[in-house]
N, C-alpha and C positions, 0 to 999 in steps of 0.2 A: 610828554611836554605840551605845555600849554601854548595856545594858539595866539600869534601876535603880529600884527604888521599893517603900515599905515594903509596899504590899498586893498586889506583883506575884506573890508567891508563891501567895497565896491565890486570885488570880484564875486562875493557871496550873493549879493541882492542881484547879480545878473544870472545867477544859476536858477534853473526852476525850481529847487527845494526851499530856497530862501526868499523867494521872490513876494514883493508886498509887505514884509515885515517893517513895523517900525521901528526905529532906532534902538529905544531902551530894549525891544524885545530880541533884536537882531544882537545886541550885546549880551544879553542872557544866553542864548545859544552858543555865541561864540565862546563863551567862558565854559562851556560844556564840552567842546570840540577837543579832541587829542589827535595830533598830529601824527601820522604813521609814514614810515619809508619803505619802501620796497624794492628790492634788486630786480632787474632783467630776469624772468624765469621763475620769481616766486609767485607762489600761489597764496594769493589774500583770503579766499573761501574757497571751501571745497564742497560739492553738490554732496548733499546728505548729512552734513556736521550740523551740530545745533548752530543756532544764530542768535545773538544777542545784541547785536547793533548794525549799524548800516554806515555806508562811507559817500562822502562826498570828493569827486577827483580834484586835486588842486593842480596836479602837473602829472605829465605821463601819458601811456596808452596801456589798456588792459583789454585783455581777449575773454569773453565770455561763453561758455561751451556746456553742453550737456551730453551725458553718456546715455546711450540706447540700450535697450536690454540685451543685445549681441555684445555690448562694449566697444562700440564704435563711438567716435567723439563728433560731435554736431558742432560746428562754430554757429553762435547765436547773434553776437553782436559785438561790436570795439566800442569800449568807453573812452572818452578824453576828458579833458579839463572842462569843469562845469556839471558833468554828468553825474549821477549817483546811482548807488546800488545797495542791495541788501535790505530795503526798507520792508520788502514782503515778511521777513522774520519779525519784524517789529508789531506789524499789522495783525498776522494771522499766527504767531508762534509757534511755526513749524520748523523744520529743518531746512537748510540752504536748497534752494531750488536748482542752482547752477554751481559750475566751478569758474572762478575769477583768477586769471593769471596776469601778472605786470609782464607786458612785452618789452618795455624799457624801464630803466629806473623811474620810480612812480612816487609822488608824495600825495596820501590821502587824508582827509579829516574825518575822524570816526565819532559816531554819536550811539552811544549806548542806548538800550531800553531803559535803563535805569534813569540816565538823565533827561530822555523824552519825557519820562513819568515825571521827573522833577520839574521839567518845564510846565507839564499840565496842572502840577500842583501850584507854581508861582505866577503862572502867566497864562490863563486858559484862552484867551484871544490869539496869542501867538501860536499856543497848541492847535486851534482849529486852523489856522492860516497854513500851519505845516502840513496837516492832514490833508487839506484841500490841495495843496500844492503835489503831494504825494499821490492823490487820486487823481489830478490832473494828468501827471505824469503816466501814471498806469494805464489811463485811458488812451493816452497816445501811441503808447506801445502796443496796446492791444489792437487798436487800428491799424498800426504798422505789420502786425503779425496777421491780421485780417487780409490786408492787402498781399502779403507775400503767400498765404495759403492760397488765396483766390488765384494769383498769377500762376503759382504751381498746378492748380487744378486746370486752369486754361491750357497750360503747356501739355500735361498729360493728355488732356481732351483732344488736343491738336495731333499729338504723337499717335493716337489710337484711331484718328480718322483717315 
């Protein structure tokens, strides 16, 4: 299903993924998005499966988790409107690194690797902005992970004392 709504541009420009795009570039990317709907409890992506697309959360709430070697499931984060996920498979062409499940009915916009490549061919400036936006968000996530790791280590050190 093609995406269209009068306030869609405003919503997308407010997300970390589309920030800074000029209107013609935004229009091009909007034309490449597909709307996907998921019921509560539905898996959007599963850890280890091949990935060829990423998603922007329009509405809903999703839980991100990873499975340990022993089979335990570890919660990683919660995604809400404006967040995006799945971009790692577009950059590194590896399998999905985590499982993402809709906690409530959820609407996502999907951008495939094929369409991102078409953006590269049609509008290199938009492609560069999108990659910069993805990189900024990945850096933010890495900083948050560093902070969580450090806080965990401090707690463990205090427990040992």
